[in-house]
N, C-alpha and C positions, 0 to 999 in steps of 0.2 A: 878828360879825355886821354889817354898814359899811352902816347908814341912807346911802339919798343923796336921798329922800324925805322930805317935812315935811305933818303936817295937827293940832292940834290932837285930832280926833274921826275913826277910824276905823270904821265899820261893815259888819262883813261881810253882807251879805243884803240885797238889792231888793226884798225881796218890802214890803207892807204896812207891817207894822214898822217897816220898817228905812228905808223911803223915809219914813216920817211923822219917826221923829226924826232924819232930815237936812235933814226940814222944816225941824224946828224949831229944831235946832240953828244951819242955813243961816241964816235969817229973825234969826235971833237976834246974825248978824253971826259968828257961830266958822266956822272950815277944818274942812270935813268931806268926807271924800274913806269915797264907797261902794262895796265889792269885790263883787262880783257874778259867779258863775261863769257862768249862762247868755248869751248874746246878747240876751235883752231880758228882761225882766220875767215869767217863771212864768204861766200860763195858768193858771192851779187853779181847779178845776173845786167845788175843796170849800165856802168859803168866801162870801155871798154875804146876808149880813147885816150892818145896819148897826143898831143897837141906840140909841134916844135920848139917851142921854149918850157915845155914842162921834161921833155928831153935831156932837152940839153944841159938842164938844173937838175937832171937826175945822174948824170953825168960824172957830175962832182960827187954820189957814192959810190960811184962802180957799178951803178943799174941798167943802166941804159943797153948795153950789150946784150942783155938779159931779154930784152924787151925786144928789140932788135929780132936775135933769136927765133921769139916763140909766136912773134907778131906779124900781121899781116903789114906791108906796105903800102898805102893808099894818098900818093901826092896828088891823086885827084877827087872828088865830090860832085854829085849832081846835084841841084834843084829837077824836077821832073813835073812834066806838068802831065795829070792821069791820063784825064778825058782828051789831048789831045796827041799827049807822047811826044812833045817840044821836049829839050832838055836841055839848059843851061849846062854848062861843065865851066870845072874851078881848078887850076893845076899849081899846087904848092911851087911846083919847082918854078915859080915865074919868082918867086921870094928868097932863093939862097943864096940872092948877094946879102943877105940879115939871118939865116940862118943855114947851120952846118945838117941840119934835116929836115930839109924843106920836104916836107908829108909828115901825114898821122902813120900813127902805131894802132892798128886793131892787135887789143889784146887786153882779156878778160882782167879787171884790176886786185882781180886776186892773188893774179899768180905776183903781183906784185909786194902787196902787201905779204904770204906766205915764205918769197926768196929773202924779203928783210927781216921777218919774223924769226926768221932760221939761222941768219946770218947775226942779226941781237943776241943769239943763242950762249955763239960761241965767243963774247965780248966779254971780259971780263967785270967788265964797269957798267954793266946793261942788263934784267932781266924782263922775261913774255912770262907773265899771270894770268894762262887763260884758267876757266872754270872759277876766276873773279870780278865781282860783285864791285863797286862803287853804290855804297850805301848811304856814304854822309861824309860831309866835309865837313871845318871849319878853320874858319881862317885867323891869321892874327897877325899883328906888324911883321913879325921874325919866319913865318911862314905857316903851312896847312897844313893842318889834322886831316889822317882820313880815315875811315873805318868801313873794311872790304871784308865782305860774305865770302866766301871757301864751301868746299862740301863739309869738310871739319869743324868748321866754327869762323868766328871774327878775328879779324888781322889789322892792327894798329899800323900806320904808318906815315911817318912825316918827313913831309919833303919843302923846300924852301920855295919852290915853284909848283904849280898845278895847269895842264893842258888839255883841256875840255875836247876832245878829237872821238868825244863817243856818237858821231851822228843823229839824224835830226831828231830823234827822243834825247834828247842827250840829257843826262841825270847832272851835270854840272849846270847846263844853263838853269836847270829846275831848281837847284839848290839854291842858288843867287837869284833866280828871280827875274832874271833880264826877259823884259817884251820879247814876243817870235811872231812880230809886226811883219802881216801880208795876205795873202789868199791861200788857197783851193782848188785847180781846177773842177770846175762839176764832174767832169768825165774822170772813170778811172782809168788808164790804159791797162792794154792785153799788151805781156812779147810771149811770142813766141819762137820755140828755139828749132830749127832743124836740120841736117844732114842733104834735106831733100837740093838738087842744085837746082835754083830758082834762074839762079843767071843762063842756064841752057833752054828758059820758058821766055822771057823778057830780054829781049837783044839789047846789048849795051848797057848793062850795068858796072854802075864803078862798086870798090866795094866800102862806099859809105852815098846812099842813097837819099834825097828827102821827097818825097813823091806827095805832092801838093792835090787835092780834090776839096770840092765844099763836101761830098756826102762821105764819102771815108779817108782822108789822108791816110800817108804811113813813111818808116822808114822803115828802113832797108839795108841792114848793117851787116856786113860779113867781118867773122872771127874766126882764128887758125880754122876750127873745125867744121863750125858752123853759118848758114842762114840764122840772122835776130829781123823777126818783126810786131814793129809795133806798130798796135791802133788803138784811136780811142772803144768806146765801147759806148755800148744805150746804161743809163744810170738805172733800168726798169726793171735792170735783168740780174738775176742770182750769180752769184758768184760759179755755180753749179750749170748753171745757164752759160755763162759767159768761155767756161774753160773745157764746155761739151766738147763732146765730135763734131756736132751736127757746128757751132761754130766755126772750128776750127774748118771743118771742109768749106763753110760759106766764104769764110776770109781767103782762104787759097785758093777756095775755087775760082773767085773773082780775078786772082791773081793767075794760076797756071791752069787752068781751065778744067781737073779734075782734081780737086782737093782733098779726095778720099784718097788719091795715092801716096798722102802727104804724113810722112811720119815725126812728131815731136818729139824732142828729145828732153821741153819744159815749159808750162804754161803759167805765167807769172802775171797776177793781179795788184796794179799798189796803184794809189792816190799818187798825184803831182803837185809839187808846193810850190811859190813863191813868197819865200819870208828872207825877212834878216833880224839879225839880231838886234838890240835896241843897242849895246855894246859890245865888243869883243873883247874886255880885259873886266875887270872888278878886283884891285890891287894885284895880287901876287896869280890870283886865277882868271887865266888865256880860256877863249876860243877859240876853233879852226873848222874849216872843214863845214860837214852838214849840220853840227851843233851853231856854225855860226850863223849860214845861209844856202839856203834852198832855192832849186831852179828848176825849171824844167828841161828833158834832158835835149832838147834841139837845138845842136852846134855843138857837143860835147862839154861845155864848160863845166859844168859839177866837181867831179873829181881834183877836172885839171887847177879851178880856181882855191879849191882846199891844199894843194899841192904846193901852189903857189901862196897861200898863205903860211903853209909848213918856212918854206924857204924864210919867207921876208921876215916872222917871229925869229927865228935861229939868227938872221944876222941881229936885229935890238937887241934877243934874248943874251947873246955869247960872252960879250964881253959884261953883263952884268954879274953871270954866274960866275966869272972869272975873276970876278973883281977890279976891273981896268976903270970903272968910274964909281964918279960920286952915285950917291943917293938921291940926289936932283935931276943928273945923267941919266941914270936908272929905269925914275920912274918917265921919263919924257924920250927916252927911247922904248917903251911900251904905250905908249899913250900914241905917240906917230905909229906904230902897230896898227892901234885899233884904228886910227884916223885913217889911214892909209887901204887896207885892207876894207874896213866897212866902206869906206864913201867910192872907192873901185867896184865893189859887189853894187849899190846902188845906183853909177853911173853908166856902169858899163851892161856887170854880166846881166843882171837884172834888168834892163831894158830890150838889151841885147836876145837876151831869149826871150822875151815877150815877143819881140817885134817878131824873128823865127816862128815861133806859135801865129803868130798873125798871117803871117805868108802861108807857111804847109797848112793851115784849113781851110785859108779860102775865102768865099761867101755865096752866096746864091745872087748877089746883083753884080756890079761892074766892077768891085770891087777886085775882087779876084783878078780879073784884066788885068784894070791897074797894078796890080802888084807886082804882075807876072812883067809887065812891058818895062817897071823901075827895074827888077832884075836883072833886064833885058841890056838893057842902057850902061845898065853897070858894068855887063859879060864886054862892051860894046869900046866903052873908055879908056883907054888905060891906066891912066891918074884914078874914076873910080876903080876900076877894078883889083887895082893896088892895092888900096885905102880897106878893101872891101875885105880880101884877102889875109892883111894886116889885123884887121877888126878879129874874123873868124879864126884864125891862128892862134890870137889872147898877144900880141905884142903889142899890142894898142892898149889893152889893160895895164899891162906891167910898165906902158910907161906912163898912164894917164898916176898910176900907182905911186910912182916916182918922184914925180911934180908935186907932190901933196907935203906939205910942214907942215 
């Protein structure tokens, strides 16, 4: 394979993780090329929550003010029991001593990706190549050769390092042959978005609500212009049935009394996975974000953990790219990225999202009652409540990663 283009770092994927990583590198003077199959940053409706430490990180690349301006500030989140109406509230203002952003920002992730991609186009040492599909990669001791399909032909690119931030179906991960262990939830999730004012019909809603119920649990999230309702679906029904007006009317009917008066902007079906790559690194090729790990959406950890991957990897990779460390130290730096982010994914993100799912699903026996009592005990104990909020705000996961050597 003959290389005709050259850069220090190539990144597959122009989502939040890829554009954050590219911006970090470009601002540090590194030549970077982002390869994106789509003709724009994907308008993915799944991720919309930015946690406090993520906002602090993104301040380093100057993008947090945009998120604060576009998004909704959500210091309070609720665990709600649908049958009893009981509400257990948590206020992140209680951890204002550790964060200058003691709240979540509710803002669709594509606002971040688009803003960063636009900024990269103005950098002399960065390119975002939309409409370009990574076909193949070939690694050697000195770098990585890429074959990239465009509308007009096949382009060749050689880079010192390749970062796969190309999502759940990562071509980079598949080329490396890295196993993606875990499982897929039996039920698919249906996300309905609407301008209808749900809060006018359900009193005391926060911007973020996890509604527990043994029959039909819900996540109710507010983003700047819409309410988003996430529900599990019946696996025996077809896509058309699940996206139908009848289904929409039934779901909103159980929420607000008359589902027919609710108009939706989006009706999106997707499968949810709990999977972690066996390795986040092979030589000069590294994985980050959904290419490396997937989890259910309860808690809003997915995108945030991917951004945390990017900042961790940048810290390890920059001195390597600058030639400031020996080959042995460079190898150890990248091995440490793999250990820290992969181990914390297993010990924190996967564990916590599974616990969140168990809590919201409830159960037909007394398991649901026991979980509710456990959550109430956390709420009523100052020490336990603070630890829980530090965990849900993802400060605990970052502390765990920093302890791994």
